Structures are given as C-alpha cells and as structure tokens.
C-alpha positions as CSV (number, residue, x, y, z in Angstrom):
1,M,50.6,141.2,48.9
2,P,48.3,144.2,48.2
3,P,44.6,143.5,47.9
4,V,42.6,144.2,44.7
5,R,41.7,148.0,44.7
6,L,38.2,147.9,43.4
7,V,37.7,151.6,43.5
8,D,40.9,152.2,41.4
9,S,39.7,149.6,39.0
10,R,36.4,151.4,38.5
11,R,38.3,154.7,37.9
12,R,40.6,153.0,35.4
13,F,37.9,151.3,33.3
14,G,35.1,153.8,33.9
15,R,31.8,153.7,35.9
16,H,30.3,151.3,33.4
17,F,32.9,148.6,34.3
18,P,30.9,145.4,34.5
19,R,30.3,144.5,38.2
20,D,30.2,140.8,37.4
21,A,33.9,141.0,36.5
22,L,34.6,141.5,40.2
23,Y,33.3,137.9,40.7
24,S,35.1,136.2,37.9
25,E,36.8,132.9,38.6
26,S,40.1,134.7,38.1
27,L,39.4,136.8,41.2
28,V,37.8,134.0,43.3
29,A,40.9,131.9,42.7
30,R,43.0,134.7,44.2
31,L,41.2,135.0,47.5
32,Q,43.4,135.0,50.6
33,I,43.0,136.2,54.2
34,D,43.3,140.0,54.2
35,S,42.2,140.8,57.7
36,I,41.7,138.9,61.0
37,C,39.3,140.5,63.5
38,E,40.1,139.1,67.0
39,V,36.9,140.3,68.7
40,H,35.7,137.3,70.7
41,Q,36.9,135.0,73.5
42,G,35.2,131.9,72.2
43,C,34.3,130.0,69.0
44,V,32.5,132.2,66.5
45,N,29.3,130.4,65.5
46,S,27.5,133.0,63.4
47,L,28.4,135.7,60.8
48,A,26.3,138.2,58.9
49,Y,27.1,141.3,56.8
50,S,25.1,144.5,57.1
51,S,23.1,145.7,54.1
52,T,25.8,148.2,53.3
53,G,28.6,145.7,53.4
54,E,30.5,147.8,56.0
55,W,29.9,145.9,59.2
56,I,30.1,142.2,60.2
57,L,27.8,140.9,63.0
58,S,29.3,137.9,64.8
59,G,28.0,135.7,67.6
60,S,30.1,133.6,69.8
61,D,30.4,131.1,72.7
62,D,31.5,134.1,74.8
63,L,27.7,135.1,74.9
64,R,28.4,138.4,73.1
65,L,27.4,139.9,69.8
66,V,30.1,142.1,68.1
67,L,29.7,144.6,65.3
68,S,33.1,145.0,63.7
69,K,34.9,145.8,60.4
70,P,38.5,145.4,59.3
71,G,40.7,148.5,59.8
72,L,44.2,149.5,58.8
73,K,45.4,149.0,62.4
74,G,43.2,146.2,63.5
75,P,39.4,145.6,63.7
76,V,37.1,148.6,64.3
77,I,34.4,147.8,66.9
78,G,31.0,149.4,66.2
79,A,29.3,147.6,69.1
80,K,29.9,144.9,71.7
81,V,26.7,143.6,73.2
82,K,26.3,141.5,76.3
83,T,23.2,139.7,75.2
84,G,22.1,138.1,78.4
85,H,22.2,134.6,76.9
86,T,23.4,132.0,79.3
87,A,24.8,129.5,76.7
88,N,26.5,129.5,73.3
89,I,25.1,131.9,70.7
90,F,24.3,129.9,67.6
91,C,22.9,132.5,65.3
92,A,22.7,136.3,64.9
93,R,21.0,138.2,62.1
94,F,20.4,141.9,61.3
95,L,16.9,143.1,61.5
96,T,17.9,146.6,60.5
97,D,21.4,148.2,60.5
98,R,20.6,149.3,64.1
99,S,19.0,146.2,65.5
100,A,19.6,142.4,65.5
101,V,18.2,139.1,66.7
102,S,20.2,136.3,68.3
103,S,19.5,132.7,69.3
104,S,21.3,130.3,71.6
105,R,21.7,126.9,73.2
106,D,19.8,128.3,76.2
107,T,16.6,128.1,74.1
108,Q,16.1,131.8,74.1
109,I,15.8,134.4,71.2
110,R,16.8,137.9,72.0
111,V,16.1,141.1,70.1
112,V,19.1,143.5,70.5
113,D,19.4,147.3,70.0
114,L,23.0,147.6,68.6
115,E,23.2,151.4,69.4
116,R,22.3,151.0,73.1
117,A,24.0,147.5,73.3
118,T,21.1,146.0,75.1
119,A,18.4,143.3,74.6
120,T,14.9,144.8,74.2
121,R,12.8,141.6,73.9
122,V,13.2,138.0,74.9
123,F,11.3,135.0,73.5
124,A,11.6,131.6,75.3
125,D,9.0,129.4,73.7
126,H,11.4,126.9,72.2
127,R,12.2,123.8,74.4
128,K,15.7,123.1,73.0
129,A,18.6,125.0,71.4
130,V,17.6,127.4,68.7
131,Q,20.0,126.8,65.8
132,K,19.1,129.3,63.1
133,L,17.2,132.5,62.3
134,T,16.0,134.0,59.1
135,T,15.0,137.7,58.6
136,D,13.5,139.6,55.7
137,S,15.0,143.0,54.8
138,S,11.6,144.2,53.4
139,C,9.8,143.4,56.7
140,P,12.3,143.9,59.6
141,S,9.6,143.3,62.2
142,V,9.3,139.6,61.2
143,F,11.7,136.8,61.7
144,R,11.6,132.9,61.9
145,S,13.5,130.4,63.9
146,C,14.2,126.7,63.9
147,A,15.4,124.6,66.8
148,E,16.4,121.2,68.0
149,D,13.0,120.7,69.5
150,G,11.8,120.1,65.9
151,T,9.8,123.3,65.5
152,C,9.9,126.3,63.2
153,R,8.3,129.5,64.6
154,E,7.6,133.0,63.3
155,Y,7.7,136.1,65.4
156,D,6.3,139.6,64.7
157,L,7.7,142.4,66.8
158,R,4.7,144.5,66.0
159,E,2.7,142.2,68.3
160,S,2.9,142.1,72.0
161,A,2.8,138.3,72.2
162,S,5.6,136.7,74.2
163,S,5.7,133.7,71.9
164,G,5.8,133.0,68.2
165,T,3.5,131.2,65.8
166,K,4.4,127.6,65.3
167,L,4.6,127.1,61.6
168,V,6.1,123.6,61.2
169,A,6.8,120.7,63.6
170,W,9.0,117.7,62.9
171,D,9.6,114.5,64.8
172,A,13.3,115.3,64.3
173,Q,15.7,118.1,65.1
174,M,16.1,121.1,62.9
175,F,19.6,122.4,62.3
176,S,19.3,125.0,59.6
177,M,16.9,127.2,57.6
178,A,17.1,129.8,54.9
179,S,14.9,132.2,52.9
180,T,15.4,134.9,50.3
181,A,14.1,138.5,49.9
182,A,13.0,137.7,46.3
183,R,10.6,135.1,47.4
184,P,9.8,135.9,51.1
185,E,6.9,133.4,51.2
186,L,9.3,130.5,50.7
187,F,11.7,129.1,53.3
188,V,13.7,125.9,53.5
189,I,14.7,123.8,56.5
190,G,17.3,121.1,56.9
191,G,18.1,118.9,59.9
192,E,18.0,115.4,61.3
193,Q,16.0,113.8,58.5
194,D,16.5,112.5,55.0
195,A,15.6,115.5,53.0
196,V,15.7,119.3,52.7
197,C,12.1,120.6,53.0
198,L,10.7,123.7,51.1
199,Y,7.7,125.4,52.6
200,D,5.3,128.1,51.4
201,R,4.3,130.5,54.3
202,R,1.0,131.2,52.6
203,K,0.0,127.5,53.1
204,L,1.0,127.3,56.8
205,G,-0.6,128.5,60.0
206,T,-4.2,127.4,59.0
207,R,-4.1,124.0,60.7
208,K,-4.1,123.4,64.5
209,D,-1.5,120.7,64.3
210,P,1.7,121.8,62.5
211,M,2.9,118.1,62.5
212,H,0.7,117.5,59.6
213,V,1.8,120.4,57.4
214,R,3.2,119.0,54.2
215,P,6.2,120.7,52.5
216,L,5.8,122.2,49.1
217,A,8.6,119.9,48.0
218,Q,11.4,117.8,49.4
219,F,15.0,117.4,48.1
220,A,17.4,114.6,48.8
221,F,20.2,112.7,47.1
222,G,20.8,108.9,46.8
223,R,24.1,107.6,48.1
224,P,26.1,104.4,47.4
225,P,25.4,101.7,50.0
226,R,28.8,102.2,51.7
227,L,27.9,105.9,52.5
228,R,24.5,105.4,54.0
229,Q,25.6,105.5,57.6
230,R,24.4,109.1,58.1
231,Q,21.8,111.4,56.6
232,V,21.9,114.7,58.4
233,V,21.6,118.1,56.7
234,T,23.8,120.6,58.6
235,G,23.3,123.6,56.5
236,V,20.9,125.0,53.8
237,D,20.8,128.2,51.7
238,M,18.6,129.7,49.0
239,S,19.9,131.6,46.0
240,R,18.8,135.3,45.9
241,D,16.4,134.6,43.0
242,G,14.8,131.7,44.9
243,R,15.5,129.3,42.1
244,R,18.1,127.1,43.7
245,I,18.7,125.5,47.1
246,V,22.0,124.2,48.5
247,G,22.0,121.5,51.2
248,S,25.2,120.4,53.1
249,Y,25.1,116.8,54.2
250,M,27.0,115.3,57.1
251,S,29.7,113.0,55.7
252,G,28.3,113.8,52.2
253,P,28.5,116.4,49.5
254,L,26.9,119.8,49.0
255,C,23.8,119.3,46.8
256,I,22.4,121.9,44.6
257,F,18.6,121.5,43.9
258,D,16.6,123.3,41.2
259,V,13.5,124.8,42.7
260,S,12.2,126.0,39.3
261,E,11.5,122.4,38.3
262,L,9.2,121.4,41.0
263,D,6.8,119.6,38.7
264,E,9.4,117.0,37.7
265,A,9.5,115.0,40.9
266,T,11.8,112.0,41.1
267,P,11.2,109.4,43.8
268,V,14.1,108.8,46.2
269,Q,14.3,105.8,48.5
270,F,15.9,105.9,51.9
271,P,17.3,102.9,53.8
272,F,16.5,103.6,57.5
273,A,14.3,105.1,60.2
274,P,16.6,105.9,63.2
275,A,15.6,106.4,66.8
276,K,15.4,109.7,68.6
277,R,18.7,111.2,70.0
278,T,20.4,114.4,71.2
279,A,22.1,116.9,69.0
280,S,25.6,115.5,69.7
281,E,24.4,112.0,69.0
282,A,23.0,113.2,65.6
283,L,26.6,113.9,64.5
284,E,27.7,110.3,65.4
285,S,24.8,108.1,64.4
286,P,22.1,107.8,61.6
287,P,19.2,110.2,61.7
288,R,15.5,109.6,62.0
289,R,13.2,109.6,59.1
290,D,10.4,112.2,59.2
291,T,7.1,110.5,58.6
292,A,5.2,113.8,58.9
293,N,6.5,114.9,55.6
294,S,5.9,111.8,53.6
295,G,3.8,112.3,50.5
296,A,5.4,115.5,49.4
297,S,7.2,115.5,46.0
298,M,10.8,114.4,46.2
299,H,13.6,115.8,44.0
300,Q,17.1,114.8,43.4
301,P,20.0,117.2,43.1
302,A,20.9,119.0,39.8
303,M,24.5,119.0,40.9
304,T,26.8,117.8,43.7
305,C,30.0,119.3,45.0
306,V,32.7,117.2,46.6
307,G,36.1,117.8,48.0
308,H,35.4,118.9,51.6
309,I,35.0,117.2,54.9
310,N,31.9,117.6,57.0
311,T,32.0,115.1,59.9
312,R,32.6,117.1,63.1
313,T,30.3,120.2,63.4
314,I,27.3,121.9,62.1
315,K,28.5,123.5,58.9
316,E,26.9,126.0,56.5
317,G,26.8,125.8,52.7
318,R,26.4,129.1,51.0
319,F,25.8,130.6,47.6
320,V,28.4,133.3,46.9
321,G,29.0,135.6,43.9
322,M,27.0,138.5,42.5
323,N,24.6,136.0,40.8
324,D,25.2,133.2,43.3
325,Q,27.3,131.5,40.6
326,Y,29.4,129.8,43.2
327,V,28.9,127.6,46.3
328,A,31.1,127.8,49.3
329,S,31.6,125.6,52.4
330,G,34.1,125.2,55.2
331,S,35.9,121.9,55.8
332,D,37.2,119.9,58.7
333,N,40.7,120.2,57.3
334,R,40.8,123.9,58.1
335,S,39.9,125.0,54.6
336,L,37.4,127.2,52.8
337,I,36.4,125.7,49.5
338,I,34.4,127.3,46.6
339,W,32.9,125.5,43.6
340,N,31.5,126.9,40.3
341,R,28.3,126.0,38.6
342,Q,29.8,122.9,37.0
343,G,30.8,121.5,40.5
344,S,34.5,122.1,39.9
345,I,36.7,123.6,42.7
346,V,37.8,127.1,41.8
347,F,39.3,128.0,45.2
348,A,40.6,126.0,48.2
349,G,42.1,128.2,50.9
350,S,43.9,126.5,53.7
351,E,44.7,127.8,57.2
352,A,41.3,129.2,57.6
353,D,40.9,127.9,61.1
354,C,42.8,125.9,63.7
355,M,40.5,122.9,63.0
356,T,37.3,123.5,61.1
357,V,35.5,126.3,59.2
358,N,31.7,126.4,60.0
359,C,30.4,129.9,59.0
360,I,30.5,131.8,55.8
361,S,29.1,135.2,54.8
362,Q,29.7,137.3,51.7
363,S,29.6,141.1,51.5
364,P,26.6,142.3,49.5
365,I,28.7,144.9,47.6
366,C,32.1,143.3,46.9
367,P,33.8,139.9,46.7
368,D,34.9,140.0,50.4
369,I,34.0,136.8,52.3
370,A,34.1,136.4,56.0
371,T,34.6,133.0,57.7
372,S,34.8,131.7,61.2
373,G,35.1,128.4,63.1
374,L,36.6,127.2,66.3
375,D,39.1,130.1,66.4
376,N,38.2,133.2,68.4
377,D,38.3,135.5,65.4
378,V,36.6,136.4,62.1
379,K,38.7,136.1,59.0
380,V,38.0,138.3,56.0
381,W,39.1,137.0,52.6
382,R,39.8,139.3,49.7
383,P,41.3,138.8,46.1
384,H,45.0,139.6,45.9
385,R,46.5,140.2,42.5
386,D,49.9,138.8,43.3
387,K,48.7,135.5,44.7
388,P,49.9,132.6,42.5
389,V,47.2,130.1,41.6
390,G,47.7,126.6,40.2
391,K,46.3,123.1,40.3
392,N,48.7,122.1,43.0
393,D,47.2,124.7,45.4
394,V,43.8,123.1,45.1
395,L,45.1,119.5,45.3
396,R,47.1,120.4,48.4
397,C,43.9,121.3,50.3
398,V,41.8,118.4,49.1
399,G,44.6,115.8,48.8
400,N,44.0,114.3,52.3
401,L,40.3,113.6,51.7
402,S,38.7,110.1,51.6
403,L,35.4,108.7,50.4
404,D,33.9,109.4,53.8
405,S,34.1,113.2,53.0
406,G,31.5,112.8,50.4
407,G,33.5,112.1,47.3
408,S,36.6,110.4,46.0
409,V,39.7,112.6,45.7
410,S,41.0,110.2,43.1
411,E,38.0,111.3,41.0
412,L,39.0,114.9,41.4
413,M,42.6,114.2,40.4
414,D,41.6,112.0,37.5
415,S,39.6,114.9,36.1
416,E,42.9,116.7,35.4
417,S,43.3,115.0,32.1
418,S,39.7,115.1,31.1
419,E,38.7,118.5,32.5
420,E,41.8,120.7,32.4
421,G,39.6,123.6,33.5
422,S,38.5,122.1,36.7
423,F,41.5,123.5,38.6
424,S,42.5,126.3,36.3
425,V,41.7,130.0,36.5
426,F,39.3,131.1,33.9
427,S,38.0,134.5,32.9
428,S,34.4,135.2,32.1
429,D,34.9,134.4,28.4
430,G,36.1,130.9,29.3
431,E,39.8,131.4,28.2
432,S,42.7,130.9,30.5
433,S,43.6,133.9,32.4
434,P,47.0,133.4,34.1
435,E,47.6,137.2,34.7
436,F,45.4,139.3,36.9
437,V,43.6,142.0,34.9
438,L,42.5,144.3,37.6
439,G,44.4,146.5,40.1
C-alpha cells in the first residue's frame, strides 16, 4: 500500500494547499506502519524528532543513542553513540541538531556530541534513576531533569558547575515532565503523587528549601471508588501553545487539563496517603500523597480519554497534530491509540509492539509518528490512502479492555448509536469522508 505523497499533493493543489488538511481525521485514521528501523539491541525507551523532521533520536537498554531515519532499503544511520551509561537509557533529547542529552537508570546525565559520537559532559548529582529531560530550542544550553529521587534540576552548559540547580523537591518519585517553547517559563511534572503539578520557573530558585516550593497549580481527576487502588502519573505533555496539559494515569485515563482557566479552581479529594516505595513497587501499589504541594489550586480535567491499557510500564501521553488537536498513547495490548478533541478514538493501530507501546514522537513537519516499546526497533507510522477504515477496526483494538484500563469498553460500544461519528472518518468540515482525497 503506497503512502500518502505529500509533495505530490502540494503540487496538485498548489503551494497554498492548507497544511492542516494533512492532519485531518481522514488522514489520521489511515495511519499504518510504513517503516521499521531496527537500530537497537534492547528496548527503546525514548524517541525524539530533530527540528527538521529528518532524523529520529532514540535511546535504548543497549546503552546507545542512535540517530536514524527511514530509507528505501532500510534505516539510514546518521550516528550511533556509545554514551558511557552503565544502565538503561530512559530519555534522550536534542539540544541542537548536532548535540543531545541523555539520562539513565545509572543516575547520570550525559551531554553528547552527535558528530563525534562521544559524551562531552557528565552530571551525576541525582541519587536515583533520571526518568525525563526537557530542552528549549530557543536556549539549547539549558535543560531540566526529573528523577526518582523526587527532585527536578536545571542545568546550564554555559556554566562550569558539575551539578544542576535544584528547582523542585517532592517527597515522592518523579516519572515525567514536559515544557513548551511558547511558554518556556512553565513546566509540568507528573509522578508518584495524586496530581500533575505546573510550575513557573520565575518563581523558583529563590528559596533555600525546594521542598516548600508551591506549584502554580495542580491538576487531578476524581475516580469511582472501585478504581482508587492506584494514582500514579506515568506521562505528561504540554500543548505547543502552553494552554493544555495531558496526564496519563496508571490504570486510568488520559486527562486533558485546561491551563488557560487557572482561576477556576475546583477542589478534589483524595482517598489515601501511601508509604514510600521503589519505582517497581510504584507500578503495583498505591502512591504517596505529596504534602509539600498542598495548598496550591486544584483543577479537574476538561476531558478524559479512555480505551487504552496502562498498567505495566511508564507510558507517555502526547499531543499530536499540527495544532495539537489529537492526543496519542500507547497501550499494553500492543496498540497505538489516538483521540480527537471530543475524546473519541479516531485511530487504533494494532501490532505496534510485541507487548506494549511506551514512547511516541511526531515529526514537526508532517503527520509521521514514531513509536517504540519493548521491541528493539522504532516504528514509523504514515497515512496510506488505500488503507480501509471502519468502526470494526477500532473495536478490534479496544474490544478486550476492561474497567481497570480506565474506562468501560461497553460505554465506547454503546456510543455507536448515540455518536455515530465516534468511530467514523471525518473530514475537516465534519462530513463523512469514506474516500481518501489526497495522493
């Protein structure tokens, strides 16, 4: 099945062809695996596209960073770096198109020169595994980290210091963080506590004890009593305009929070205050409540997305689309699932991994999406015009879910009669679009 030829479509319709049409639900529903880059010898735990959309940076359990892109005869390798890490690489991000930064279970953060394929600086001030990193394209010398030791730190490569500035400290493990270039002063953290926390960098770093730094706001959702056994946030993301946050909850839904309405705080009550435990135990037992953040305004989600399974690993939740009009997540049933702004599933692709999909990254210039999980490869998804799409394709991917996955599949199926569009393919004007219009 030939992929969509975006360049040919531009030529056919002219250079003023609306770019948002490339991200219509008609195209998203026709995603399928177009390329498989077998470039690692271990689970791939991190993915990031370069600013040009040409290269994919991946980090793996094989302790290497690989710069690759799909080719006609297999993956093209731009760089393969032996980082010097001694344990699983959990995160890798571009600083520039020629340099990157990686973090690992070995507690170290390493700055890497991709051209010379070597590490240039090493930071070792975290005490436990460093789960996530964020970078700012407008200031490539600065990046932030969050770790299982409950600290968030900021590093400036223009300084000679061998350690970073401690910005935030929790009495709980941190699993994920995110920021956006449109609002570089804001960043969000999720982990082993009840809520996703939003911080303003301008209000941090002035106190000697980061434990008492209060978030700008907290975001959480209330669950039915039968689903209150866990409250762990495995992944967070911010939309490019900084107005929305997505949080992925262990054994729960993806929650979309509206940052633009911070003045309308809604109190949320939580049922427990668990004891301290290791990262593996965090996936199997209730998390600890963070008392250091009490007092910040609490907000409930504007929308929840159900239909995936998040019980085994640390999974990401990502905004995708030109205007971040979709939300994507991997699932423990080997699927990649994408929801629209109404919380309806518009794409559910199976066989995305041998067991579970953990990482998602979208190209900044086209609808291509890269995914990875427990397999030793990176899969690149691309719209195909000949792919048939129907309601049964979606139900086949989510039909084996239970309430423990964050939502009732019976509710999704019941929506067939009341919301016929939930599993249909729609064009940008809202009308049914059974035929592919590009190509």
